[in-house]
Backbone bond lengths (Angstrom), bond angles and torsions (degrees), N, CA, C in turn:
res aa  C-N    CA-C-N  psi(-1)  N-CA   C-N-CA  omega(-1)  CA-C   N-CA-C  phi
1 X - - - 1.462 - - 1.534 108.89 -
2 X 1.318 115.49 139.74 1.419 120.60 -179.13 1.544 110.53 -77.13
3 X 1.252 121.07 133.15 1.515 120.33 -179.79 1.614 111.47 -64.82
4 X 1.288 110.71 151.84 1.445 116.97 -177.57 1.522 114.88 -62.13
5 X 1.323 116.47 -30.57 1.481 121.54 -178.90 1.549 111.88 -60.98
6 X 1.423 116.08 -30.03 1.460 117.72 -179.55 1.514 109.83 -71.24
7 X 1.361 117.18 -38.19 1.487 121.41 178.50 1.519 106.41 -66.04
8 X 1.289 120.71 -44.20 1.394 123.08 -178.22 1.568 112.82 -63.74
9 X 1.330 114.57 -39.15 1.428 119.64 175.73 1.567 113.05 -63.95
10 X 1.305 114.88 -44.17 1.433 120.36 179.40 1.565 110.50 -66.17
11 X 1.318 116.71 -37.62 1.464 118.82 176.35 1.518 113.11 -66.66
12 X 1.361 114.67 -39.37 1.485 119.07 177.43 1.580 109.20 -65.03
13 X 1.301 116.74 -39.46 1.472 119.60 177.74 1.456 110.37 -63.51
14 X 1.330 120.29 -47.16 1.452 122.71 177.78 1.494 113.91 -59.66
15 X 1.375 115.08 -43.83 1.442 121.26 177.80 1.546 112.36 -59.55
16 X 1.353 114.70 -45.78 1.428 117.86 -179.25 1.505 113.71 -67.39
17 X 1.323 119.04 -35.52 1.446 122.71 173.99 1.538 109.94 -63.92
18 X 1.353 118.45 -43.30 1.422 119.02 176.01 1.519 114.96 -65.91
19 X 1.298 116.87 -37.02 1.437 119.79 177.99 1.522 112.42 -68.57
20 X 1.285 115.41 -38.87 1.519 118.54 175.81 1.507 108.27 -62.99
21 X 1.360 118.23 -40.72 1.481 119.91 -177.73 1.512 108.74 -66.51
22 X 1.277 120.80 -42.61 1.476 123.09 178.06 1.532 111.50 -59.67
23 X 1.337 113.71 -44.28 1.505 115.34 -177.85 1.521 114.48 -73.89
24 X 1.338 119.28 -22.22 1.437 119.55 -173.02 1.514 114.73 -105.90
25 X 1.328 117.42 -30.74 1.455 121.28 -174.30 1.499 110.92 -83.36
26 X 1.302 117.37 144.26 1.475 122.24 179.67 1.483 112.59 -109.36
27 X 1.380 117.01 -10.50 1.388 120.73 179.35 1.521 110.24 -79.42
28 X 1.298 118.63 134.57 1.476 121.66 -175.83 1.511 115.00 -64.14
29 X 1.314 117.02 -40.12 1.440 122.92 178.98 1.539 111.41 -64.85
30 X 1.301 114.00 -42.36 1.499 115.58 178.17 1.495 110.44 -67.43
31 X 1.308 118.28 -35.32 1.522 120.13 179.00 1.550 108.90 -64.28
32 X 1.311 116.91 -41.72 1.426 119.85 178.32 1.493 111.38 -62.77
33 X 1.280 117.43 -41.67 1.492 122.26 176.08 1.478 113.81 -61.37
34 X 1.336 116.92 -37.57 1.449 121.38 179.24 1.545 109.65 -73.65
35 X 1.329 117.25 -34.37 1.483 117.75 177.28 1.522 107.34 -68.57
36 X 1.312 121.70 -35.61 1.444 122.02 175.67 1.486 112.67 -64.19
37 X 1.350 116.34 -36.14 1.438 120.40 177.47 1.532 110.81 -63.47
38 X 1.338 117.70 -38.03 1.400 122.83 -179.93 1.537 110.31 -68.65
39 X 1.339 117.04 -40.81 1.467 122.71 178.10 1.538 107.95 -64.01
40 X 1.348 117.87 -41.01 1.485 118.94 179.48 1.552 111.64 -65.36
41 X 1.280 116.81 -31.04 1.480 117.70 178.83 1.523 109.04 -72.70
42 X 1.284 119.49 -29.69 1.471 122.29 173.70 1.512 108.34 -69.84
43 X 1.296 119.52 -41.95 1.446 123.22 178.18 1.558 109.70 -61.95
44 X 1.270 116.60 -38.95 1.501 119.27 176.84 1.483 112.06 -60.54
45 X 1.365 115.60 -43.88 1.445 119.28 177.64 1.539 111.85 -64.41
46 X 1.312 119.67 -37.57 1.427 123.06 175.75 1.505 112.83 -59.98
47 X 1.319 115.96 -48.82 1.472 122.69 -179.40 1.477 108.41 -66.85
48 X 1.322 121.00 -42.36 1.484 122.39 -179.42 1.545 110.34 -60.93
49 X 1.255 116.62 -47.53 1.501 119.40 -177.27 1.535 109.74 -69.80
50 X 1.337 114.94 -33.86 1.466 116.46 173.49 1.514 114.34 -61.84
51 X 1.330 116.00 -42.87 1.388 121.10 176.45 1.503 113.49 -67.77
52 X 1.303 118.12 -34.10 1.465 123.87 177.99 1.461 112.67 -67.76
53 X 1.367 117.78 -38.58 1.521 120.25 -176.76 1.528 109.33 -95.84
54 X 1.335 120.59 2.46 1.491 123.49 -178.03 1.456 114.75 55.27
55 X 1.325 118.72 42.71 1.418 125.04 175.26 1.526 108.30 -126.97
56 X 1.316 118.55 163.53 1.434 124.52 178.94 1.503 113.02 -98.18
57 X 1.274 118.75 -2.60 1.483 124.00 -175.83 1.552 109.59 -54.48
58 X 1.328 118.73 -52.85 1.442 120.78 -177.60 1.511 112.84 -63.03
59 X 1.307 117.65 -35.78 1.500 120.03 -177.88 1.545 107.69 -71.62
60 X 1.313 119.05 -34.02 1.458 121.51 179.11 1.571 107.93 -67.83
61 X 1.309 116.34 -44.00 1.469 120.32 176.86 1.588 110.54 -63.91
62 X 1.312 115.73 -37.49 1.448 116.89 178.43 1.541 112.09 -64.18
63 X 1.351 116.87 -40.96 1.446 117.70 -179.70 1.546 109.63 -66.91
64 X 1.318 117.14 -38.49 1.471 120.92 174.73 1.541 112.00 -61.69
65 X 1.288 114.31 -41.29 1.518 120.22 177.97 1.516 110.00 -64.70
66 X 1.269 118.22 -43.14 1.469 122.68 177.36 1.505 110.98 -57.79
67 X 1.342 116.48 -45.52 1.499 118.60 177.03 1.490 111.52 -62.39
68 X 1.364 118.97 -42.75 1.437 120.97 178.81 1.531 112.01 -65.03
69 X 1.309 117.63 -36.19 1.495 122.16 176.22 1.516 111.37 -64.83
70 X 1.331 115.91 -39.44 1.426 117.30 176.99 1.516 112.12 -64.49
71 X 1.324 117.95 -43.72 1.471 119.47 177.71 1.551 110.10 -65.66
72 X 1.279 118.88 -38.54 1.472 119.77 177.42 1.507 111.56 -63.04
73 X 1.308 117.71 -42.12 1.446 121.30 176.18 1.506 114.95 -61.74
74 X 1.359 115.22 -40.00 1.472 119.03 178.99 1.512 111.28 -67.50
75 X 1.351 118.10 -41.92 1.439 120.09 178.94 1.518 111.04 -68.11
76 X 1.355 116.30 -42.84 1.462 120.91 178.01 1.524 112.27 -58.47
77 X 1.325 116.86 -47.46 1.453 121.03 179.86 1.491 111.90 -64.71
78 X 1.353 118.27 -36.10 1.460 121.73 177.61 1.504 110.35 -64.86
79 X 1.346 115.90 -44.53 1.507 116.20 177.29 1.523 111.31 -65.27
80 X 1.319 119.96 -41.52 1.440 120.47 179.06 1.524 112.33 -63.35
81 X 1.311 117.01 -38.05 1.527 118.01 179.20 1.536 111.23 -70.89
82 X 1.345 115.68 -31.52 1.516 116.24 175.42 1.543 108.38 -68.54
83 X 1.329 118.17 -41.22 1.413 122.56 177.10 1.545 111.55 -61.16
84 X 1.326 116.51 -40.42 1.478 121.42 179.45 1.488 111.52 -66.19
85 X 1.390 117.38 -37.45 1.414 116.53 -179.97 1.544 113.67 -70.74
86 X 1.360 115.09 -27.43 1.420 117.45 -177.95 1.593 111.27 -82.47
87 X 1.393 116.61 -37.95 1.442 118.66 -171.00 1.537 112.84 -117.48
88 X 1.325 120.36 -3.87 1.475 126.25 -179.18 1.588 112.01 57.93
89 X 1.306 116.40 26.70 1.465 120.97 171.95 1.526 109.77 -154.72
90 X 1.341 115.79 155.59 1.436 120.45 179.47 1.546 110.49 -121.59
91 X 1.287 118.40 13.85 1.448 121.68 175.60 1.530 110.30 -69.93
92 X 1.345 114.20 111.16 1.441 117.31 -171.61 1.467 115.37 -73.85
93 X 1.298 121.30 -13.47 1.462 124.31 178.94 1.564 108.30 -76.14
94 X 1.309 116.36 -32.27 1.446 118.15 -176.78 1.496 112.71 -87.25
95 X 1.283 121.70 -11.57 1.445 124.66 -175.02 1.506 109.64 -93.45
96 X 1.324 116.15 137.20 1.486 122.16 177.49 1.477 111.67 -122.00
97 X 1.299 119.33 16.22 1.468 123.10 -175.80 1.545 111.70 -75.24
98 X 1.311 118.64 -26.30 1.462 122.49 -177.57 1.457 112.46 -96.45
99 X 1.297 119.53 4.02 1.446 123.51 178.20 1.501 111.68 -90.71
100 X 1.323 118.62 158.65 1.466 121.26 179.49 1.484 107.62 -75.16
């Protein structure tokens, strides 16, 4: 069996890659992909701790989190496609439509 620290290290690496992507990319689709990467690292932690403690609680939360991530991605892509149709670009730094 693989030790828990390897799963935690992999999840930390995935989360840091996603965080770097969110902070550096200006394209909306890339930002959504990086957010999904961060959510998947949290799911990896949930499943790893669930396996470590021999309970199903973490796996149930991971399935719920995957469903929420799919809904978030669908709504995010719909908003980005609506913005693309209006302005012919998805560069989030140049757009001011979502600001107050």
